[in-house]
Every structure is written in structure tokens, then in C-alpha cells.
MIDOSE-1310 file (N, C-alpha, C; in nm, 2 decimals, decimal comma, always signed):
residues 241
mivr	-1,17/+4,29/+0,43/-1,23/+4,16/+0,52/-1,31/+4,22/+0,65; -1,44/+4,16/+0,68/-1,52/+4,22/+0,80/-1,46/+4,12/+0,89; -1,43/+4,18/+1,02/-1,41/+4,11/+1,15/-1,52/+4,13/+1,23; -1,58/+4,01/+1,25/-1,71/+3,99/+1,32/-1,71/+4,00/+1,48
sawe	-1,61/+3,97/+1,55/-1,62/+3,96/+1,66/-1,46/+3,97/+1,73; -1,45/+3,98/+1,87/-1,31/+4,03/+1,91/-1,25/+3,88/+1,90; -1,32/+3,77/+1,93/-1,23/+3,66/+1,92/-1,17/+3,62/+1,77; -1,26/+3,66/+1,65/-1,22/+3,70/+1,52/-1,09/+3,79/+1,53
lsar	-1,08/+3,91/+1,59/-0,97/+3,98/+1,57/-0,87/+3,95/+1,62; -0,87/+3,87/+1,77/-0,76/+3,81/+1,83/-0,70/+3,71/+1,74; -0,78/+3,61/+1,70/-0,73/+3,52/+1,60/-0,62/+3,58/+1,46; -0,70/+3,66/+1,40/-0,63/+3,72/+1,30/-0,49/+3,79/+1,32
ikll	-0,50/+3,84/+1,45/-0,38/+3,91/+1,48/-0,27/+3,80/+1,53; -0,33/+3,70/+1,56/-0,22/+3,58/+1,59/-0,15/+3,54/+1,49; -0,27/+3,52/+1,38/-0,22/+3,45/+1,22/-0,13/+3,55/+1,16; -0,15/+3,67/+1,17/-0,04/+3,76/+1,10/+0,10/+3,77/+1,19
adqs	+0,09/+3,77/+1,31/+0,19/+3,77/+1,38/+0,30/+3,65/+1,35; +0,22/+3,52/+1,34/+0,28/+3,41/+1,32/+0,35/+3,41/+1,20; +0,27/+3,45/+1,10/+0,31/+3,45/+0,93/+0,45/+3,52/+0,94; +0,47/+3,64/+1,05/+0,58/+3,70/+1,03/+0,70/+3,65/+1,09
vrvg	+0,67/+3,57/+1,17/+0,81/+3,49/+1,26/+0,81/+3,35/+1,24; +0,73/+3,27/+1,16/+0,76/+3,13/+1,13/+0,88/+3,09/+1,02; +0,91/+3,21/+0,96/+1,05/+3,17/+0,89/+1,16/+3,25/+0,93; +1,13/+3,30/+1,10/+1,23/+3,37/+1,15/+1,36/+3,28/+1,21
lpgh	+1,34/+3,16/+1,22/+1,40/+3,07/+1,31/+1,44/+2,94/+1,19; +1,51/+2,99/+1,07/+1,55/+2,90/+0,98/+1,63/+2,76/+1,07; +1,64/+2,65/+1,01/+1,74/+2,56/+1,08/+1,70/+2,51/+1,21; +1,59/+2,54/+1,25/+1,54/+2,50/+1,43/+1,43/+2,40/+1,43
cafc	+1,45/+2,29/+1,46/+1,33/+2,21/+1,49/+1,22/+2,26/+1,56; +1,09/+2,25/+1,49/+0,97/+2,28/+1,55/+0,92/+2,22/+1,67; +0,98/+2,10/+1,71/+0,95/+2,03/+1,82/+1,06/+2,06/+1,96; +1,18/+2,07/+1,93/+1,26/+2,07/+2,03/+1,35/+2,20/+2,01
mgmt	+1,34/+2,30/+1,89/+1,42/+2,37/+1,87/+1,58/+2,38/+1,83; +1,59/+2,22/+1,83/+1,73/+2,20/+1,80/+1,77/+2,23/+1,67; +1,92/+2,24/+1,63/+1,95/+2,25/+1,51/+1,90/+2,15/+1,41; +1,86/+2,18/+1,28/+1,81/+2,05/+1,19/+1,90/+2,09/+1,05
pqas	+1,91/+1,98/+1,01/+2,01/+1,99/+0,87/+1,92/+2,04/+0,75; +2,01/+2,12/+0,67/+1,95/+2,17/+0,54/+1,80/+2,23/+0,56; +1,79/+2,29/+0,67/+1,68/+2,38/+0,70/+1,54/+2,32/+0,71; +1,55/+2,21/+0,75/+1,44/+2,11/+0,78/+1,36/+2,17/+0,86
pwce	+1,23/+2,16/+0,85/+1,15/+2,18/+0,97/+1,13/+2,09/+1,11; +1,21/+1,98/+1,10/+1,23/+1,91/+1,22/+1,35/+1,85/+1,21; +1,43/+1,79/+1,33/+1,51/+1,73/+1,33/+1,50/+1,56/+1,29; +1,58/+1,49/+1,27/+1,55/+1,35/+1,24/+1,50/+1,29/+1,40
acfe	+1,54/+1,32/+1,50/+1,51/+1,22/+1,64/+1,36/+1,27/+1,67; +1,33/+1,40/+1,67/+1,21/+1,44/+1,67/+1,09/+1,38/+1,57; +1,14/+1,36/+1,45/+1,06/+1,32/+1,33/+1,03/+1,16/+1,37; +1,14/+1,10/+1,41/+1,09/+0,96/+1,45/+1,05/+0,93/+1,57
alpw	+1,02/+1,02/+1,65/+0,96/+1,00/+1,77/+0,83/+1,05/+1,80; +0,78/+1,06/+1,66/+0,63/+1,13/+1,67/+0,56/+1,02/+1,66; +0,42/+1,03/+1,70/+0,33/+0,89/+1,72/+0,27/+0,85/+1,60; +0,34/+0,81/+1,52/+0,32/+0,75/+1,40/+0,22/+0,63/+1,39
ncva	+0,11/+0,67/+1,31/+0,00/+0,57/+1,30/+0,01/+0,44/+1,24; +0,11/+0,35/+1,27/+0,16/+0,26/+1,18/+0,07/+0,13/+1,17; +0,02/+0,11/+1,29/-0,08/-0,02/+1,30/-0,20/+0,03/+1,30; -0,28/+0,00/+1,19/-0,43/+0,08/+1,20/-0,50/+0,03/+1,11
carc	-0,65/+0,01/+1,10/-0,75/-0,05/+1,04/-0,72/+0,01/+0,91; -0,75/-0,07/+0,79/-0,68/-0,07/+0,65/-0,82/+0,06/+0,61; -0,92/+0,04/+0,66/-1,05/+0,11/+0,60/-1,05/+0,24/+0,66; -1,08/+0,26/+0,80/-1,06/+0,39/+0,88/-0,96/+0,43/+0,94
aepl	-0,83/+0,37/+0,93/-0,70/+0,43/+1,01/-0,70/+0,42/+1,16; -0,84/+0,36/+1,22/-0,83/+0,37/+1,35/-0,68/+0,28/+1,41; -0,62/+0,33/+1,49/-0,51/+0,28/+1,57/-0,54/+0,11/+1,63; -0,47/+0,05/+1,60/-0,47/-0,09/+1,66/-0,37/-0,13/+1,75
arpa	-0,40/-0,23/+1,84/-0,29/-0,29/+1,91/-0,22/-0,39/+1,84; -0,25/-0,47/+1,75/-0,20/-0,54/+1,64/-0,23/-0,53/+1,51; -0,18/-0,60/+1,40/-0,22/-0,56/+1,29/-0,34/-0,67/+1,25; -0,44/-0,58/+1,18/-0,54/-0,66/+1,12/-0,58/-0,57/+1,01
elcg	-0,67/-0,64/+0,91/-0,72/-0,58/+0,80/-0,82/-0,47/+0,81; -0,91/-0,53/+0,90/-1,03/-0,41/+0,93/-1,06/-0,41/+1,10; -1,10/-0,31/+1,13/-1,13/-0,32/+1,31/-1,27/-0,36/+1,30; -1,32/-0,38/+1,42/-1,44/-0,44/+1,43/-1,57/-0,31/+1,41
hclr	-1,52/-0,21/+1,41/-1,63/-0,12/+1,39/-1,67/-0,11/+1,23; -1,55/-0,14/+1,17/-1,56/-0,12/+1,01/-1,64/-0,27/+0,96; -1,61/-0,36/+1,02/-1,67/-0,49/+0,99/-1,81/-0,49/+1,01; -1,87/-0,42/+1,11/-2,00/-0,41/+1,16/-2,09/-0,28/+1,07
haps	-2,02/-0,18/+1,05/-2,09/-0,08/+1,01/-1,98/+0,01/+0,92; -1,94/-0,03/+0,81/-1,84/+0,05/+0,71/-1,88/+0,17/+0,69; -1,79/+0,28/+0,71/-1,78/+0,40/+0,67/-1,82/+0,44/+0,52; -1,88/+0,57/+0,49/-1,89/+0,56/+0,33/-1,79/+0,61/+0,26
fdva	-1,66/+0,62/+0,30/-1,56/+0,65/+0,24/-1,49/+0,52/+0,22; -1,39/+0,52/+0,11/-1,31/+0,41/+0,06/-1,20/+0,33/+0,16; -1,14/+0,47/+0,18/-1,02/+0,45/+0,26/-0,97/+0,57/+0,34; -0,92/+0,55/+0,44/-0,87/+0,68/+0,53/-0,72/+0,66/+0,56
rapl	-0,66/+0,79/+0,56/-0,54/+0,82/+0,58/-0,50/+0,92/+0,68; -0,45/+0,84/+0,77/-0,41/+0,96/+0,92/-0,29/+0,91/+0,98; -0,17/+0,98/+0,92/-0,04/+0,94/+0,94/-0,01/+0,94/+1,09; -0,07/+1,02/+1,18/-0,02/+1,04/+1,32/-0,16/+0,99/+1,44
ryed	-0,12/+0,95/+1,49/-0,23/+0,94/+1,63/-0,24/+1,06/+1,70; -0,34/+1,09/+1,76/-0,39/+1,22/+1,82/-0,31/+1,22/+1,94; -0,21/+1,23/+2,00/-0,11/+1,24/+2,10/+0,00/+1,28/+2,11; +0,05/+1,32/+2,25/+0,18/+1,40/+2,26/+0,24/+1,48/+2,16
asqa	+0,31/+1,50/+2,08/+0,38/+1,60/+1,99/+0,26/+1,63/+1,90; +0,23/+1,55/+1,84/+0,11/+1,56/+1,72/+0,00/+1,66/+1,79; -0,04/+1,60/+1,91/-0,16/+1,67/+1,97/-0,15/+1,82/+2,01; +0,00/+1,83/+2,06/+0,04/+1,94/+2,08/+0,04/+2,08/+1,97
llqr	+0,10/+1,98/+1,86/+0,09/+2,08/+1,72/-0,04/+2,12/+1,69; -0,14/+2,01/+1,67/-0,26/+2,05/+1,64/-0,34/+2,13/+1,71; -0,32/+2,13/+1,83/-0,36/+2,24/+1,91/-0,33/+2,40/+1,90; -0,21/+2,39/+1,87/-0,14/+2,55/+1,84/-0,21/+2,58/+1,74
fkfg	-0,23/+2,51/+1,62/-0,28/+2,53/+1,51/-0,42/+2,56/+1,51; -0,47/+2,48/+1,59/-0,67/+2,50/+1,56/-0,66/+2,61/+1,68; -0,63/+2,60/+1,79/-0,69/+2,70/+1,91/-0,60/+2,83/+1,91; -0,45/+2,80/+1,88/-0,37/+2,90/+1,90/-0,36/+2,99/+1,77
aqpr	-0,43/+2,95/+1,66/-0,44/+3,02/+1,53/-0,28/+3,03/+1,49; -0,20/+2,92/+1,49/-0,04/+2,95/+1,45/-0,01/+2,86/+1,29; -0,01/+2,96/+1,19/+0,01/+2,90/+1,09/+0,13/+2,80/+1,06; +0,23/+2,84/+1,12/+0,37/+2,75/+1,12/+0,30/+2,59/+1,13
agil	+0,24/+2,57/+1,28/+0,19/+2,46/+1,30/+0,12/+2,39/+1,22; +0,01/+2,46/+1,14/-0,09/+2,41/+1,02/+0,02/+2,36/+0,94; +0,13/+2,44/+0,87/+0,22/+2,41/+0,76/+0,24/+2,30/+0,81; +0,34/+2,26/+0,94/+0,40/+2,13/+0,98/+0,29/+2,01/+0,97
latl	+0,17/+2,04/+0,99/+0,07/+1,92/+1,01/+0,05/+1,88/+0,83; +0,01/+1,98/+0,76/+0,01/+1,94/+0,62/+0,14/+1,88/+0,56; +0,26/+1,92/+0,58/+0,39/+1,89/+0,54/+0,41/+1,75/+0,57; +0,38/+1,71/+0,72/+0,38/+1,57/+0,77/+0,29/+1,49/+0,70
fvrs	+0,17/+1,52/+0,66/+0,07/+1,44/+0,61/+0,17/+1,41/+0,46; +0,19/+1,52/+0,38/+0,23/+1,48/+0,24/+0,36/+1,38/+0,24; +0,43/+1,42/+0,35/+0,57/+1,33/+0,36/+0,54/+1,18/+0,40; +0,43/+1,17/+0,47/+0,39/+1,02/+0,48/+0,31/+0,97/+0,39
rddg	+0,27/+1,03/+0,27/+0,20/+0,97/+0,17/+0,30/+0,88/+0,07; +0,24/+0,75/+0,04/+0,31/+0,69/-0,08/+0,30/+0,75/-0,19; +0,35/+0,69/-0,29/+0,35/+0,75/-0,44/+0,22/+0,71/-0,50; +0,12/+0,69/-0,45/-0,01/+0,65/-0,52/-0,06/+0,75/-0,58
vlpe	-0,17/+0,74/-0,67/-0,26/+0,83/-0,78/-0,32/+0,94/-0,67; -0,30/+1,04/-0,70/-0,35/+1,17/-0,62/-0,50/+1,19/-0,64; -0,56/+1,25/-0,56/-0,72/+1,26/-0,59/-0,74/+1,37/-0,69; -0,85/+1,37/-0,77/-0,86/+1,49/-0,83/-0,91/+1,62/-0,79
alva	-0,96/+1,61/-0,67/-1,00/+1,73/-0,60/-0,99/+1,71/-0,45; -0,98/+1,82/-0,37/-0,98/+1,80/-0,23/-1,13/+1,89/-0,17; -1,18/+1,83/-0,08/-1,28/+1,88/-0,03/-1,27/+1,89/+0,13; -1,29/+2,01/+0,19/-1,27/+2,02/+0,34/-1,41/+1,99/+0,43
vpth	-1,39/+1,94/+0,54/-1,50/+1,95/+0,62/-1,53/+2,08/+0,69; -1,64/+2,10/+0,65/-1,69/+2,26/+0,67/-1,69/+2,28/+0,82; -1,62/+2,39/+0,89/-1,66/+2,40/+1,03/-1,78/+2,43/+1,08; -1,83/+2,42/+1,19/-1,96/+2,46/+1,25/-1,94/+2,63/+1,25
pqrr	-2,05/+2,69/+1,22/-2,01/+2,84/+1,24/-1,99/+2,89/+1,34; -2,02/+2,84/+1,45/-1,99/+2,90/+1,58/-1,87/+2,88/+1,62; -1,79/+2,76/+1,59/-1,66/+2,71/+1,61/-1,57/+2,82/+1,52; -1,64/+2,85/+1,41/-1,54/+2,93/+1,30/-1,56/+3,06/+1,38
rerg	-1,65/+3,12/+1,42/-1,67/+3,25/+1,48/-1,57/+3,25/+1,61; -1,54/+3,17/+1,69/-1,47/+3,16/+1,80/-1,32/+3,19/+1,75; -1,29/+3,11/+1,66/-1,15/+3,08/+1,63/-1,09/+3,18/+1,53; -1,19/+3,23/+1,45/-1,16/+3,36/+1,36/-1,13/+3,28/+1,22
fdhs	-1,13/+3,18/+1,22/-1,08/+3,10/+1,10/-1,13/+2,97/+1,05; -1,13/+2,91/+0,94/-1,20/+2,76/+0,93/-1,09/+2,70/+0,91; -1,03/+2,61/+1,01/-0,87/+2,52/+1,05/-0,91/+2,42/+0,92; -1,04/+2,35/+0,88/-1,03/+2,25/+0,79/-0,99/+2,29/+0,63
vwlt	-1,07/+2,39/+0,61/-1,05/+2,48/+0,49/-0,91/+2,52/+0,48; -0,86/+2,56/+0,58/-0,71/+2,62/+0,60/-0,61/+2,50/+0,54; -0,65/+2,39/+0,60/-0,56/+2,29/+0,61/-0,57/+2,24/+0,45; -0,69/+2,24/+0,40/-0,71/+2,19/+0,27/-0,64/+2,27/+0,16
rels	-0,64/+2,38/+0,20/-0,59/+2,48/+0,10/-0,42/+2,48/+0,08; -0,38/+2,45/+0,23/-0,25/+2,44/+0,23/-0,18/+2,29/+0,17; -0,28/+2,20/+0,18/-0,24/+2,05/+0,11/-0,28/+2,07/-0,05; -0,37/+2,15/-0,08/-0,39/+2,18/-0,22/-0,26/+2,24/-0,29
rqlg	-0,20/+2,33/-0,22/-0,11/+2,42/-0,27/+0,04/+2,31/-0,27; +0,06/+2,26/-0,17/+0,18/+2,15/-0,18/+0,15/+2,03/-0,28; +0,04/+1,99/-0,30/+0,01/+1,89/-0,39/-0,01/+1,91/-0,53; -0,09/+2,04/-0,53/-0,09/+2,08/-0,67/-0,25/+2,03/-0,71
vphr	-0,34/+2,01/-0,60/-0,45/+1,92/-0,64/-0,56/+2,05/-0,61; -0,67/+2,08/-0,68/-0,75/+2,18/-0,65/-0,84/+2,13/-0,56; -0,91/+2,24/-0,50/-0,98/+2,19/-0,39/-1,13/+2,25/-0,44; -1,24/+2,19/-0,34/-1,37/+2,25/-0,41/-1,45/+2,27/-0,27
rawr	-1,56/+2,32/-0,26/-1,63/+2,38/-0,15/-1,74/+2,28/-0,09; -1,77/+2,28/+0,04/-1,86/+2,20/+0,10/-1,95/+2,29/+0,19; -2,06/+2,27/+0,22/-2,14/+2,34/+0,33/-2,23/+2,27/+0,41; -2,24/+2,33/+0,53/-2,33/+2,27/+0,63/-2,46/+2,31/+0,60
erdt	-2,55/+2,19/+0,57/-2,70/+2,25/+0,56/-2,77/+2,27/+0,67; -2,70/+2,23/+0,81/-2,78/+2,27/+0,93/-2,66/+2,27/+1,03; -2,68/+2,34/+1,14/-2,59/+2,37/+1,23/-2,60/+2,23/+1,33; -2,51/+2,17/+1,34/-2,50/+2,04/+1,42/-2,45/+2,05/+1,55
ptqr	-2,48/+2,00/+1,66/-2,43/+2,04/+1,80/-2,28/+1,94/+1,79; -2,19/+2,00/+1,88/-2,06/+1,94/+1,90/-2,09/+1,78/+1,87; -1,98/+1,71/+1,84/-1,98/+1,57/+1,88/-1,90/+1,52/+1,99; -1,86/+1,60/+2,03/-1,80/+1,59/+2,17/-1,89/+1,51/+2,29
gltr	-1,81/+1,40/+2,33/-1,89/+1,34/+2,45/-2,04/+1,25/+2,42; -2,06/+1,24/+2,25/-2,14/+1,17/+2,21/-2,08/+1,00/+2,14; -2,21/+0,91/+2,18/-2,16/+0,79/+2,12/-2,15/+0,77/+1,99; -2,06/+0,65/+1,92/-2,06/+0,62/+1,80/-2,20/+0,63/+1,72
rarr	-2,29/+0,60/+1,76/-2,44/+0,59/+1,69/-2,49/+0,73/+1,71; -2,46/+0,82/+1,80/-2,53/+0,93/+1,82/-2,45/+1,02/+1,73; -2,31/+1,00/+1,71/-2,25/+1,09/+1,62/-2,27/+1,08/+1,49; -2,30/+0,95/+1,44/-2,36/+0,91/+1,30/-2,50/+0,98/+1,29
gnvr	-2,57/+0,99/+1,36/-2,70/+1,04/+1,37/-2,70/+1,21/+1,37; -2,63/+1,25/+1,43/-2,59/+1,41/+1,41/-2,57/+1,48/+1,32; -2,47/+1,41/+1,25/-2,43/+1,44/+1,12/-2,49/+1,40/+0,97; -2,58/+1,32/+1,00/-2,65/+1,24/+0,91/-2,70/+1,35/+0,80
gafr	-2,68/+1,36/+0,66/-2,76/+1,45/+0,58/-2,73/+1,60/+0,62; -2,60/+1,63/+0,71/-2,56/+1,76/+0,72/-2,49/+1,85/+0,62; -2,44/+1,78/+0,51/-2,35/+1,84/+0,43/-2,40/+1,85/+0,28; -2,36/+1,95/+0,21/-2,36/+1,97/+0,07/-2,28/+1,99/-0,01
vtpd	-2,22/+1,95/-0,10/-2,11/+1,96/-0,19/-2,14/+2,05/-0,33; -2,03/+2,13/-0,36/-2,06/+2,17/-0,49/-2,07/+2,07/-0,60; -2,18/+2,09/-0,67/-2,20/+1,95/-0,76/-2,08/+1,91/-0,88; -2,10/+1,80/-0,94/-2,03/+1,76/-1,07/-1,88/+1,76/-1,00
lpah	-1,87/+1,67/-0,92/-1,73/+1,66/-0,84/-1,67/+1,56/-0,93; -1,54/+1,55/-0,94/-1,47/+1,45/-1,03/-1,47/+1,30/-0,95; -1,43/+1,20/-1,03/-1,49/+1,07/-0,95/-1,38/+1,04/-0,84; -1,27/+1,12/-0,83/-1,18/+1,07/-0,74/-1,14/+1,16/-0,63
vaiv	-1,18/+1,20/-0,49/-1,21/+1,30/-0,43/-1,11/+1,25/-0,29; -1,09/+1,35/-0,22/-1,06/+1,33/-0,06/-1,11/+1,44/+0,00; -1,14/+1,39/+0,12/-1,21/+1,50/+0,22/-1,11/+1,50/+0,32; -1,12/+1,62/+0,39/-1,02/+1,66/+0,47/-1,06/+1,72/+0,63
ddvm	-0,99/+1,69/+0,71/-1,04/+1,70/+0,84/-0,91/+1,70/+0,91; -0,91/+1,80/+1,05/-0,81/+1,78/+1,14/-0,74/+1,66/+1,22; -0,87/+1,63/+1,25/-0,85/+1,49/+1,33/-0,97/+1,43/+1,31; -0,95/+1,27/+1,31/-1,06/+1,17/+1,30/-1,05/+1,10/+1,43
ttgs	-1,22/+1,11/+1,49/-1,23/+1,06/+1,62/-1,29/+0,88/+1,59; -1,43/+0,90/+1,52/-1,47/+0,78/+1,49/-1,51/+0,78/+1,36; -1,50/+0,91/+1,30/-1,50/+0,88/+1,12/-1,65/+0,93/+1,07; -1,73/+0,96/+1,17/-1,87/+0,98/+1,16/-1,89/+1,09/+1,07
tlsa	-1,81/+1,21/+1,10/-1,81/+1,35/+1,03/-1,77/+1,31/+0,90; -1,67/+1,26/+0,87/-1,61/+1,23/+0,75/-1,71/+1,14/+0,66; -1,78/+1,02/+0,70/-1,85/+0,95/+0,65/-1,99/+1,01/+0,60; -2,00/+1,12/+0,67/-2,13/+1,22/+0,62/-2,09/+1,29/+0,51
lada	-1,99/+1,35/+0,50/-1,93/+1,43/+0,40/-1,93/+1,33/+0,28; -1,88/+1,23/+0,29/-1,85/+1,13/+0,19/-1,97/+1,10/+0,12; -2,08/+1,07/+0,20/-2,23/+1,06/+0,14/-2,25/+1,18/+0,05; -2,22/+1,29/+0,08/-2,25/+1,41/+0,01/-2,18/+1,41/-0,09
crra	-2,05/+1,37/-0,09/-1,96/+1,39/-0,25/-1,99/+1,30/-0,32; -2,06/+1,14/-0,29/-2,10/+1,04/-0,37/-2,23/+1,09/-0,42; -2,30/+1,21/-0,38/-2,43/+1,25/-0,43/-2,40/+1,35/-0,53; -2,27/+1,42/-0,50/-2,25/+1,52/-0,60/-2,16/+1,45/-0,73
gaqh	-2,12/+1,32/-0,73/-2,07/+1,26/-0,84/-1,95/+1,20/-0,81; -1,92/+1,20/-0,68/-1,77/+1,14/-0,67/-1,81/+0,97/-0,65; -1,69/+0,88/-0,70/-1,70/+0,73/-0,72/-1,61/+0,67/-0,61; -1,49/+0,73/-0,59/-1,38/+0,69/-0,49/-1,35/+0,82/-0,40
veaw	-1,41/+0,78/-0,28/-1,37/+0,89/-0,18/-1,26/+0,85/-0,08; -1,17/+0,93/-0,03/-1,07/+0,89/+0,04/-1,10/+1,01/+0,16; -1,04/+0,95/+0,27/-1,09/+1,06/+0,40/-0,91/+1,07/+0,47; -0,88/+1,20/+0,45/-0,77/+1,21/+0,51/-0,80/+1,32/+0,62
amtr	-0,70/+1,29/+0,74/-0,70/+1,35/+0,85/-0,55/+1,37/+0,91; -0,55/+1,46/+0,93/-0,39/+1,50/+0,98/-0,36/+1,39/+1,11; -0,43/+1,37/+1,19/-0,44/+1,29/+1,33/-0,56/+1,22/+1,34; -0,51/+1,09/+1,40/-0,63/+0,99/+1,42/-0,63/+0,96/+1,57
tprg	-0,74/+0,97/+1,65/-0,75/+0,96/+1,81/-0,74/+0,81/+1,84; -0,67/+0,76/+1,92/-0,61/+0,62/+1,99/-0,76/+0,59/+2,00; -0,77/+0,44/+2,03/-0,89/+0,39/+2,07/-0,94/+0,41/+2,20; -1,05/+0,44/+2,23/-1,12/+0,47/+2,37/-1,12/+0,62/+2,41
i	-1,09/+0,68/+2,31/-1,08/+0,85/+2,32/-1,20/+0,89/+2,25
């Protein structure tokens, strides 16, 4: 495997180091380091204290102040995916966990994120394939790995669902700081997906902010043959962020 930069070399060293120690503390909570029952990755108190996204829009999973079927954004401009699943709000412990994975290249944090997502699922029908949001090439070079693809492969392993590939047709600028409308325009037509997708797929990202990127990938999945598209994100940003 070719290492293209010092950033990538550093990230890969961190990945290998974390892989060697992530099973070295069995029976300890990943959040408080307290003892856990039956070698669980978390203790019951920390699990309950996580910022669960319990009150959210039925379509895009945006956290809401009170129960409502759809948020105002989905009523005005519905996303291209049919339903979103984002079990955690992007704050406090879940934010720290995601940053350890995404920017610290810690596989244990990524495994925990995927495991929390799987544990939060109901017993509904699984999709026939998973498709990761492809990371911007510059971000991939900086981190040394594609975090969305990594999470998708881990979910694929835990759920037994195959994954398919997607590409960016063009290098889009970062979405950070853009308005909701600008985000939609920035990623419109930006993705291509391997052809002949099955009818039911789930697209995967680490965090969903407005859903614009996932919506653009959902469009590409529909062009590739998908009929029902779920959007899966490990975390969802609270309103106003």
C-alpha cells in the first residue's frame, strides 16, 4: 500500500496502534473507564446518558423540541431519501467519540459508533446494500483514510449487508459555513454510484447536518436503480448548528 503523505503515514500509524490496544482493556467502559458487565463496551449509566436523538423529524431525523411528524424543512423541501436514521445527537459524548474516530484515527471509536447505531435499530427489514458517502479527496489525504467508507464496512460486517461503491464526480468545496440552499447546490450532481443497485439501499455518513450531501447521494442511487433509499448517520447535529 502506497503512503502518499506524512498526514497519511501518521494516520495509519495511529490506526495500527489503536488496533493493538483496543482489546487491551476488556470490561472497561469506553466513556468513563469504569467496569462494565460481561465485557460490554460501555456501562449502563454512560449508555443511558448518551445524547439520544429521541424526538426527531420522521423524514430527516433532525432533532426537534417537541414531537412532530415532519420538520418545517421537510415540509418545504423534502430530501431525496425516504427516511433517515440518526440515533445520536452530535453533542457531548457522541461528538467526542466521533472526533476521536474521524480526526484521531481511532478504530475503537469507529467500532463503538457503528455498534451504537446497530444497537439502536429496530427489527425492521435490512437494506440490500450499503453505500458510503465518498469523502472529498483532500480530506481523505489529510486523514489518511476514508471515514465514511470505514464506517460502512464496519456496519456491513456487523449487519451482514454488502456494500457498494460511490464516487465524487467533482471535487466539491467543504459544506462548512454554507447555508442550507448553498449546500444543496454545492453537491447537486456530485456523485456517481456503481450501476444496477438493488431496490432497497442505505447510504451512510458519520454526521448529518442538513442532509444535503446524503440527499444528493440518494439521487445518484435512484439513477443507479434504487427505489427505496434510507439515510444512515451515526450522529445528527442539533437545530441551529
